[in-house]
C-alpha positions in Angstrom: 0.0 0.0 0.0 1.4 3.4 -1.0 1.3 6.2 1.5 1.5 9.8 0.4 2.0 13.0 2.4 -0.6 15.6 1.7 -0.5 19.2 3.0 -3.6 20.2 5.1 -4.6 23.2 6.7 -7.1 24.4 9.4 -8.9 27.4 8.1 -10.3 28.7 11.2 -8.8 28.7 14.8 -12.3 28.1 16.4 -12.5 24.8 14.5 -9.5 23.2 16.1 -11.9 20.7 17.9 -13.0 19.3 14.6 -10.5 16.4 13.6 -8.8 16.2 10.2 -10.2 13.4 8.0 -9.2 10.2 9.6 -9.6 6.4 8.7 -12.0 4.6 11.1 -10.3 1.1 10.8 -7.1 -0.3 9.5 -8.9 -1.5 6.4 -10.8 1.8 5.6 -10.4 3.0 2.0 -12.0 6.4 2.9 -11.4 8.8 5.5 -14.3 10.2 7.5 -15.1 13.9 7.4 -16.6 15.9 10.1 -19.0 18.8 9.9 -17.5 22.0 11.0 -20.9 23.7 11.4 -21.2 26.4 14.3 -24.5 25.2 15.3 -26.9 22.5 14.5 -28.0 22.5 11.0 -31.3 20.9 10.0 -31.7 19.4 6.5 -35.6 19.2 5.5 -36.9 16.5 3.3 -35.8 17.2 -0.3 -33.2 20.0 0.9 -29.4 20.3 0.0 -27.1 22.0 2.1 -23.4 23.0 1.8 -21.8 21.9 5.0 -18.3 23.4 5.7 -15.4 21.1 7.0 -12.9 23.7 8.2 -10.0 22.3 6.2 -8.4 22.9 2.8 -5.9 20.3 1.4 -2.9 20.6 -1.3 -3.1 17.3 -3.2 -0.1 16.3 -5.5 -0.4 16.6 -9.1 -2.0 13.3 -10.4 -4.2 12.9 -7.5 -7.6 13.8 -6.7 -9.7 13.4 -3.7 -13.2 11.6 -4.2 -16.0 12.8 -1.7 -18.5 10.0 -0.9 -21.4 9.4 1.0 -21.5 7.5 4.2 -23.4 4.2 3.9 -24.9 4.4 7.6 -26.2 8.0 6.8 -27.7 6.7 3.7 -29.5 3.6 4.8 -30.6 4.9 8.4 -31.4 8.4 7.4 -31.5 8.7 3.3 -28.8 11.4 3.8 -26.4 11.4 0.5 -24.2 13.5 -1.5 -25.9 15.1 -4.6 -22.9 15.1 -6.9 -21.3 11.8 -5.7 -18.6 11.1 -5.9 -17.3 14.9 -5.9 -14.0 15.5 -6.8 -11.5 17.7 -5.4 -8.6 18.6 -7.9 -5.0 18.9 -7.1 -5.0 22.6 -7.9 -8.1 23.4 -5.8 -7.0 25.3 -2.4 -10.6 26.4 -1.2 -12.4 24.9 1.8 -13.6 21.3 1.2 -17.3 21.5 1.7 -19.9 18.7 1.5 -23.0 18.7 -0.6 -25.5 16.9 1.5 -29.1 16.2 0.4 -31.9 14.6 2.4 -33.6 12.1 0.2 -35.9 11.0 3.0 -39.1 12.0 4.4 -38.0 13.4 7.7 -35.7 16.1 8.8 -32.2 15.3 9.5 -30.0 17.4 12.0 -26.2 17.8 11.7 -24.3 18.6 14.8 -20.8 19.9 15.1 -18.3 17.0 14.6 -20.6 14.7 13.2 -19.1 12.4 10.5 -20.9 13.5 7.3 -19.0 12.0 4.2 -16.0 10.0 3.5 -12.8 11.0 1.3 -10.7 8.7 -0.8 -7.6 9.9 -2.4 -6.6 8.2 -5.6 -4.1 8.7 -8.5 -5.7 9.5 -11.9 -4.6 9.5 -15.5 -4.9 12.2 -18.1 -6.2 11.3 -21.4 -5.1 12.3 -25.1 -7.8 11.6 -27.6 -6.7 9.4 -30.6 -9.5 10.0 -33.2 -10.0 6.8 -35.2 -12.6 5.9 -38.1 -14.0 3.0 -36.2 -13.4 1.0 -32.8 -12.3 -2.5 -32.2 -15.3 -5.1 -31.9 -16.1 -6.4 -28.5 -18.5 -9.1 -27.2 -20.5 -6.5 -25.6 -20.6 -4.1 -28.5 -23.3 -1.1 -28.0 -25.2 -3.2 -25.4 -25.8 -0.8 -22.4 -28.3 0.3 -19.8 -29.4 -3.1 -18.4 -28.6 -5.2 -21.5 -27.3 -7.9 -19.2 -30.3 -8.3 -17.3 -30.9 -8.4 -13.5 -30.7 -12.2 -12.8 -27.5 -14.0 -12.8 -29.3 -17.1 -14.1 -29.7 -17.6 -17.7 
């Protein structure tokens, strides 16, 4: 497993009680991100809010940070991330903020320090397009959007 060093900065001294993103377990791929809200923030059904985290990062070139929902919030409270996964580019230096949406029927309250999302840092590749007259054939071909069915049995 590769470990990279990433610069991180706390943006407001009053947020020093909010932990930086951290891995919950030895096998975690994503780091939990905590809410740096000043007071309770309630998301009504169907509402979307932008939640501050209190930190900014400096990723090395060739890396991105993906912001993903937490499965517990999704299944228990129907709280998700509207643009999931959100991408933080290596040249972004602003505060990491989380776009949370309440897809449920009940209000949900976010409290200071609540774990609201997870972040996975990954390498990425840049693409240079090579225009051709046709693509090589494959078994799948142009089949998509459910072409393989639902059941594994034939």
